[in-house]
C-alpha positions in Angstrom: 1.0 15.9 2.4 1.9 16.5 -1.3 -0.2 15.2 -4.2 2.2 12.4 -5.1 2.1 11.1 -1.5 -1.7 11.3 -1.3 -1.9 9.3 -4.5 0.4 6.6 -3.0 -1.6 6.5 0.2 -4.8 5.9 -1.7 -3.3 2.8 -3.2 -1.4 1.7 -0.1 -4.2 1.9 2.4 -7.2 0.9 0.4 -6.9 -2.7 1.6 -7.1 -1.6 5.2 -10.0 0.8 5.0 -12.4 -1.4 7.0 -10.2 -1.6 10.1 -7.9 1.4 9.8 -7.3 3.9 12.6 -9.1 7.2 12.4 -6.2 9.1 10.8 -5.7 8.0 7.2 -2.3 7.0 5.9 0.5 4.7 7.0 0.0 5.1 10.8 3.5 4.4 12.0 5.1 7.0 9.8 3.0 9.9 8.7 1.2 10.9 11.9 3.5 12.4 14.6 2.7 11.7 18.2 2.2 14.5 20.7 4.9 14.2 23.3 5.1 17.7 24.7 8.5 18.7 26.0 9.8 15.1 26.2 13.3 14.6 24.7 13.5 12.9 21.3 15.5 13.0 18.2 16.0 16.4 16.5 13.1 17.2 14.2 11.4 19.9 12.2 8.1 18.5 10.9 6.7 21.8 9.7 6.3 21.0 6.0 5.9 17.3 6.0 5.7 14.2 8.2 9.3 13.2 7.0 11.0 16.5 7.6 13.9 15.8 9.9 16.5 18.3 11.0 18.8 19.2 8.1 21.8 19.4 10.4 21.3 16.0 12.1 24.4 13.7 11.8 23.1 10.4 10.6 26.1 8.5 11.9 24.9 9.3 15.4 21.4 7.8 14.9 21.9 4.4 16.4 23.6 5.6 19.5 21.2 8.6 19.9 18.1 6.4 19.6 19.4 3.8 22.0 20.3 6.5 24.6 16.8 8.0 24.3 15.0 4.7 24.8 15.7 3.9 28.4 13.5 1.7 30.6 11.8 4.9 32.0 10.9 6.4 28.5 7.1 6.4 28.1 5.7 4.2 25.3 4.3 7.2 23.4 7.7 9.0 23.5 9.3 5.8 22.4 7.0 5.6 19.4 7.7 9.1 18.3 11.4 8.6 18.7 11.2 5.3 16.7 9.1 7.0 14.0 11.8 9.7 13.6 14.6 7.1 13.7 12.9 5.0 11.0 12.5 8.0 8.7 16.1 9.1 9.1 17.4 5.5 8.7 15.4 4.9 5.5 17.9 7.1 3.6 21.0 4.9 4.4 21.1 1.1 4.2 24.1 0.8 6.6 22.4 2.9 9.2 19.0 1.1 8.8 20.6 -2.3 9.3 22.6 -1.2 12.3 19.6 0.4 13.9 17.4 -2.6 13.6 20.3 -5.0 14.6 21.0 -2.9 17.8 17.4 -3.3 19.0 17.1 -6.9 18.0 20.2 -7.5 20.1 18.6 -5.7 23.1 15.6 -7.9 23.0 17.6 -11.1 22.6 19.8 -10.0 25.6 16.7 -9.6 27.7 15.5 -13.1 26.8 18.9 -14.6 27.6 18.9 -12.8 31.0 15.6 -14.6 31.8 13.8 -11.2 32.0 12.3 -10.6 28.6 11.6 -6.9 28.2 8.2 -5.8 26.8 9.7 -2.4 25.8 12.5 -4.0 23.9 10.0 -6.0 21.8 7.9 -2.9 21.3 11.0 -1.1 19.9 11.7 -3.8 17.4 8.1 -4.1 16.4 7.7 -0.4 15.8 10.9 -0.2 13.6 9.9 -3.3 11.6 6.4 -2.0 11.1 7.6 1.4 10.1 10.1 -0.1 7.6 7.3 -2.2 6.3 5.2 0.9 5.6 8.1 2.3 3.6 8.0 -0.8 1.4 4.2 -0.1 0.9 5.2 3.2 -0.6 8.0 1.9 -2.8 5.9 1.8 -5.9 6.1 5.5 -6.1 9.3 6.8 -7.6 10.2 9.3 -4.9 9.9 6.5 -2.2 11.5 3.7 -4.2 15.0 4.1 -2.7 13.7 4.4 0.9 11.4 1.4 0.3 14.4 -0.7 -0.9 16.5 0.3 2.1 13.6 -0.6 4.5 12.8 -3.9 2.8 16.4 -5.1 3.1 16.7 -4.0 6.7 13.4 -5.5 7.9 14.1 -8.9 6.3 11.6 -11.5 7.6 10.8 -9.7 10.9 7.1 -9.9 11.7 6.1 -6.7 13.4 2.8 -8.0 14.7 4.4 -11.1 16.2 6.9 -8.9 18.0 4.3 -6.5 19.4 2.2 -9.5 20.4 5.2 -10.6 22.5 5.3 -7.1 24.1 1.6 -7.3 24.8 1.9 -10.7 26.4 4.6 -9.4 28.8 2.6 -6.3 29.8 -1.1 -7.1 28.9 -2.5 -4.4 31.1 -0.5 -1.5 29.6 -2.9 0.5 27.4 -0.1 2.3 25.6 1.3 -1.0 24.4 -2.2 -1.9 23.3 -2.2 1.4 21.4 1.0 0.5 19.6 -0.4 -3.0 18.9 -3.5 -1.5 17.3 -1.5 0.7 14.9 0.8 -2.2 13.9 -2.2 -4.5 13.5 -3.9 -2.0 11.2 -1.2 -2.7 8.6 -0.8 -6.4 8.8 -3.4 -8.1 11.1 -6.6 -6.1 10.6 -8.7 -8.6 12.5 -6.8 -7.8 15.7 -7.0 -4.0 15.4 -10.2 -3.3 17.2 -9.4 -5.5 20.2 -6.2 -3.6 20.8 -7.7 -0.3 20.1 -10.6 -0.9 22.5 -8.1 -1.7 25.3 -6.1 1.4 24.5 -9.2 3.6 24.6 -10.3 2.1 27.9 -7.0 2.9 29.6 -6.4 6.3 28.1 -7.6 8.3 31.0 -4.8 6.8 33.2 -2.0 7.8 30.8 -1.7 11.5 29.9 0.4 11.0 26.8 -1.9 8.3 25.5 -4.9 10.5 26.1 -3.3 13.2 23.9 -2.8 10.7 21.1 -5.8 8.4 21.4 -7.3 10.0 18.3 -5.0 7.8 16.3 -7.3 4.8 17.1 -10.7 6.5 17.2 
């Protein structure tokens, strides 16, 4: 991370030091998840946490992200895909709004069908939480534009309330508990350790979660 970003982090995360995950910094944005050969959005990530593919066509982001997040996509792969999507979308307000709207619509459709979908709620929660982290960085000049885009797109969405809905639908899924812990570390610090403990307890049964459990240790 460059010096300017480290300075921003010191300010942004000081308030969560007591109950933060092991890796410092906004947890939904700046720490990539290890997903092996799983398919996700094009990415580089060699020089920074926000280094996407320079050739990626932003107009394809909403459709590409939706296509990748199928019912069979593992939670950790979803989280990495959503992390990348949020970073790409933060550069364009039209794309950011369309991305979040698409996933809000998916969750609402699952409710109307009478079969609320835990993964649909996780997807919205992660995007809303990642956008919220961009607003935390907006005081720094280089992040002001992205922060403004993210703040407008997120609106009043409550990422912890959304991930809590996902947890309630699949309470025994340790990977969803993992996502809940990271989201709680930003906005509901008192709930962090409970989710983190459940994620750690179930990590042995989930290979991808085991590879990423360091995020909450």
